[in-house]
C-alpha positions, 0 to 999 in steps of 0.5 A: 500499500502506498503511503497516500493509503495507508494515510486514508485509511489512517484518518477513515478508521479515525473518524468510523472509530469517532462516529460510533466510540460513545455507543461502543463505550455504553455496549455492554457486550462486544461492539459487533460492527459489520465491514461490508465490502467487495473483492479489492475493496480493502476492506481486510486492510481498513478492519486491521487500520480499525483494529489497531486505532481501537486498540491504542484506544484503549479497546480491546478488539477482534478482527473475525472475516466471514473468508476464513468461515468458508467449508472445507475443500472436501464439504464444498466436494461434498456439495458439490456432488449432493447441490450443484457442481458450481459449489466446488467453488468457495465464497457465495451463500452457503459454502461459509460455516455461519453456526460456527461463526455464530458459536464465535460471537456467543461465546467472545464474550465470556473469554477467559484463561480458562474458556479461552475462545479459537475460531478458523482461519483459511488458506486460500493458497490450498483452498483449505482452512489450517490446522486449529492448532493455528487459529486465533485463541483469544483469553479477554472478552473484547470491548468491540469486534469487527465483522468483515465480509463481501456481502456482510448485509446482502438481502436475497434477490426476488425471485423474479430477478433469479430467472436471467442468467447474468453471464456465460457461467449461469447460461451455460452451468446453470441453465435451469437456474438451480445453483442461483436459487439455491445460494438464495436459499441460503442467504436467509439464513446469513440473515439471523447473523445480519441481525446481530450487528450494532452497524453496518459500513458499507464499502461502495465502489463505483460499479462491477467493472471497478471491482472486477479491475481490483480484483484482477490486479491483485492476482496479478501481483499473487502471479508477479510474485509467484504464488503457487495457484495465482489465476491467470485472466480466465481462471479469475475471469471464471471465478468471478462468474459465480460472485457476479449477481449477488456482487450486483446485487449488493452495488444496488441495494446495500446502501441503503440498508448501511448504518455508514457508507464510504464511497470511492472513485475508480482509484480507492480513494475516498469521494464520499463518507455518510452516515444514517 
């Protein structure tokens, strides 16, 4: 990250924490702040900066990533056999272990050396979870919990919106709409988690084409470093096609559901910040 982006994130983290400081201070349990953004929007980086900023203020803080609760590769292979082959690819609703995430959130207020709380880490390079010995382990209740993920707060689409495919992947590999209907139904199971959020911050990209470019830039950096499972352009295009429908839905609907919206231009510069 260049210095300008780093400075921007520090300023943004400070402003957001200033805005929610009173609510965090009054909360009788860990304050759960959702940070929602599409691929490449910088949500993971901003979450880390917010954690550092919050802890400098004396607020014990934990960051949980929705991505870390993906099912393992083997579990997704089972979904691919039993439900639809497209579920082999991680990412869409129905490929996260939401019950485990909810249990972690329920346990955090009682975290102690006698009752430590841990949760998974997902290795995207290996496309599965790391061994439990490498999972985070918390022994104190946090004051603030930041949950970051690409689909946080998203509501299911109307059935009528599922009829027409949005890209070649849906047209050719989900011609009858079974996969997208199943994913949309699974999104309903995420709503109890969304309702636990005390506030939702949305990082709003300009449009889907910019999201694809941002994600492509990330993958290009991985290829340049020689990452063994870095995707080429064709593989990345196919991977992103799994997310296109709900990403477009998120761009259109999440700002109206958010407590705070951070608007970015095509180069990830903040162009607007509003609070409901």
